[in-house]
C-alpha positions, 0 to 999 in steps of 0.5 A: 098793356103790359111790359116784362122786366127779366133777368135771365141769368137769375132764373130760379134764384131768390125764391122760397117756392119749391119745385120750379120746373122751367121757364121760357123767356122771349122778347115780349113775354115770359112763361114759367112752369110750376108743378108739385107732386102730392101723390105721396100725401095720399090726398083724396076727393070723393075717393079719387087720389089727388096727384099733383098741382101745376100752373103755367104763369105767363107775363102776357096777361094770360096767366093764373090757371092752377090745375089740381090733377086727380086720378079719374075713373074710366069715363067710357060710360059717360053719356053727354046728354046736355046741349052745352059743350061742358060736362053735364053736371046732372050726370051721376058718374063718379067723375062728374061727382068728383068734379062737383066736389072740387067745384061746387062743394069746395072740398079741396080748397082749404087743403090746396091753400095749405099745400101752396103755403107749404110749397113757399107761396105767400098766405095772401096768394094762397087765400086768393085762389078760387075755383074757376068756372064749371066749364074749365073743369075736366075729368082728372083736372080741377081748375082754379083761378090763381093770379097771385100764385102766377105772379109769385111763380113769375117773381121766382124767375125774376120776372115782374109784370108791370101794368102800363096805362 
């Protein structure tokens, strides 16, 4: 069980983290949103432009999903030929290949860690980021587990997640 300590008057104070966008504080939990536009950095994976990083950090224990947003191609020719709900990784269209570059080949991991440190996150939190399971990937969105990044986003709005035993 977790409890949340908040100081609403100090939202967005005392942080090195850039581009903190919004926070919502309720009695039982706090959600903070962080986003970074990287479209001006001309980053690419598999020929597709990476445009943004974003995370929704929640103090209720459901936090830590970092999204890397990328420009997908028209996906109308994709034929789902798998019995699984997630995308068929055997498909050979560019979007599936790009998703594989993020997930299987870790093509963006080092760049992502560098961008996070440049945005003010600690090196330890950036190094802790890792690819989420294949089922979390989507066309135009690579998903990463980033619990320490989420904790730092919450800290940037003066919220501490405290484990209770």
